[in-house]
C-alpha positions in Angstrom: 21.4 -13.1 29.9 18.8 -14.1 32.5 21.6 -14.5 35.1 22.9 -11.0 34.4 19.3 -9.5 34.6 18.7 -11.3 37.9 22.0 -10.1 39.4 21.5 -6.5 38.3 17.9 -6.4 39.7 19.3 -7.3 43.1 20.8 -3.8 43.3 18.8 -1.3 45.4 16.3 0.8 43.3 16.6 -1.4 40.2 13.7 -3.6 39.2 13.6 -6.3 36.5 12.6 -3.8 33.7 15.6 -1.5 34.5 17.9 -4.5 34.9 16.8 -5.8 31.5 17.4 -2.4 29.9 20.9 -2.2 31.5 21.8 -5.7 30.4 20.6 -5.0 26.8 22.6 -1.8 26.8 25.7 -3.7 27.8 25.1 -6.2 25.0 25.0 -3.3 22.5 28.3 -2.0 23.7 31.7 -3.5 22.7 33.0 -6.3 24.8 35.7 -4.1 26.3 33.1 -1.9 28.0 31.4 -4.8 29.8 34.8 -6.3 30.8 36.0 -2.9 32.1 32.8 -2.4 34.1 33.1 -5.9 35.6 36.8 -5.4 36.5 36.0 -2.1 38.1 33.4 -3.6 40.3 35.6 -6.6 41.2 38.6 -4.2 42.0 36.3 -2.0 44.1 35.0 -4.9 46.1 38.4 -6.4 46.7 40.3 -3.1 47.2 37.9 -1.3 49.5 38.2 -1.9 53.3 37.0 -0.1 56.4 39.1 2.6 58.1 40.4 1.2 61.4 39.7 4.5 63.1 36.2 5.7 61.9 34.9 2.7 59.9 34.5 4.8 56.7 35.3 3.0 53.4 39.0 3.4 52.4 41.6 1.9 50.1 44.1 2.1 52.9 44.1 1.1 56.6 43.2 4.7 57.6 40.9 6.7 55.4 42.0 10.0 53.8 39.8 12.0 56.2 41.3 10.5 59.4 44.8 10.8 57.9 44.4 14.5 57.0 46.5 16.6 59.4 44.4 19.7 58.6 41.2 18.2 60.1 40.1 19.0 63.7 40.8 15.8 65.5 39.1 16.9 68.7 35.6 16.8 67.1 33.9 13.6 65.9 30.6 13.6 63.9 28.7 10.3 64.5 26.8 9.2 61.3 24.8 6.1 60.4 26.5 5.1 57.2 29.2 5.9 54.7 26.7 7.7 52.5 26.2 10.3 55.3 29.9 11.0 55.4 29.8 11.9 51.7 26.8 14.1 52.2 28.4 16.0 55.1 31.6 16.4 53.1 29.6 17.9 50.2 28.3 20.7 52.5 31.9 22.0 53.0 30.8 23.1 56.6 32.6 20.5 58.6 36.4 20.0 59.2 36.4 17.4 62.0 36.5 13.7 61.9 33.7 11.1 61.6 32.6 7.9 63.2 30.4 5.5 61.1 28.1 3.4 63.2 27.0 1.1 60.4 23.3 1.5 61.2 21.0 2.5 64.1 19.5 0.6 67.0 16.3 -1.1 65.7 15.1 -4.0 67.9 12.3 -4.8 65.3 15.1 -5.4 62.7 17.2 -7.3 65.2 19.9 -4.5 65.4 21.1 -3.9 68.9 24.0 -1.7 70.1 26.4 -4.7 69.9 25.9 -4.8 66.1 27.0 -1.2 65.7 30.4 0.5 66.1 29.4 2.1 69.4 32.1 0.5 71.6 34.9 1.7 69.3 33.4 5.3 69.5 33.5 5.0 73.3 37.1 3.9 73.1 38.0 6.9 70.9 36.4 9.2 73.5 38.2 7.4 76.4 41.5 8.0 74.7 41.2 11.7 75.9 41.8 13.4 72.5 38.1 14.3 71.8 36.4 17.4 73.1 33.0 17.1 71.2 30.9 14.3 69.7 28.2 15.5 67.3 25.3 13.1 67.0 24.3 13.4 63.4 21.8 10.6 62.9 18.4 10.9 61.2 15.5 12.5 63.2 13.7 9.1 63.3 12.6 7.0 66.3 15.6 4.7 65.7 18.0 7.6 65.3 16.8 9.3 68.5 17.0 6.0 70.4 20.6 5.5 69.1 21.5 9.1 70.0 20.2 8.6 73.6 22.0 5.3 74.0 25.3 6.9 72.8 24.7 10.0 75.1 24.3 7.7 78.1 27.5 5.8 77.2 29.5 9.0 76.9 27.9 10.7 80.0 30.9 10.0 82.3 33.5 11.6 80.0 34.3 15.3 80.2 33.2 16.1 76.6 30.5 18.1 74.9 27.8 15.9 73.2 25.8 17.9 70.6 23.3 17.1 68.0 22.2 18.7 64.7 19.8 21.6 65.0 16.4 20.4 64.1 16.4 22.2 60.8 16.4 18.6 59.7 12.7 17.6 59.8 11.6 15.0 62.3 11.2 11.7 60.5 13.7 12.7 57.7 16.7 10.7 56.7 20.0 12.6 56.3 20.4 11.5 52.7 17.2 13.3 51.7 18.1 16.6 53.3 19.4 19.4 51.1 23.0 20.5 51.6 22.2 24.1 52.7 19.8 22.9 55.5 22.2 20.2 56.5 25.1 22.7 56.7 23.0 25.1 58.8 22.0 22.2 61.1 25.6 21.3 61.6 26.7 24.9 62.4 23.7 25.5 64.8 24.0 22.1 66.6 22.7 22.0 70.2 23.8 20.2 73.4 22.2 16.8 73.4 21.4 17.0 77.1 19.2 20.1 76.4 16.9 18.0 74.1 16.2 15.2 76.5 12.7 15.2 78.0 13.1 14.9 81.7 
């Protein structure tokens, strides 16, 4: 029991009290429920991989979004993590592709550009099939630093680099922004070069 509580409490947002409550709940359920939950978690962990194109999670080599022939393959929305892809998809406002960086540049946390999927983004742009890159990172110092770094890396390519309209408050994470504001920010995006202080 103690081992289960310890493992459950390692999940984000779950303290020891909640972990104990969940463990006790599972004990009250029939054995099949706990086994089914355990198998689902194991299958998810073993079956999920990262899309070879955009680095989104997928059960196949290429995720369903990248494989969808109806999507606009000339536009790529750059996001910090997989959760952001799900949030943008829920807005119903975007029909292009994504590129998941896997984080943002944060020297204080030891995260440099080399630890993110920035080189593969540059390779996608260099292939010549992309007309616009939307920088959709949070309006934080780390997000802005990463936006600027990507902008400088893409400067030599003949593409439009835009960012979300600042309906997303400065200092806010994408995941805490309501879907209507996020959708409007996406539709009213601006050229990144126009936002640089010169």
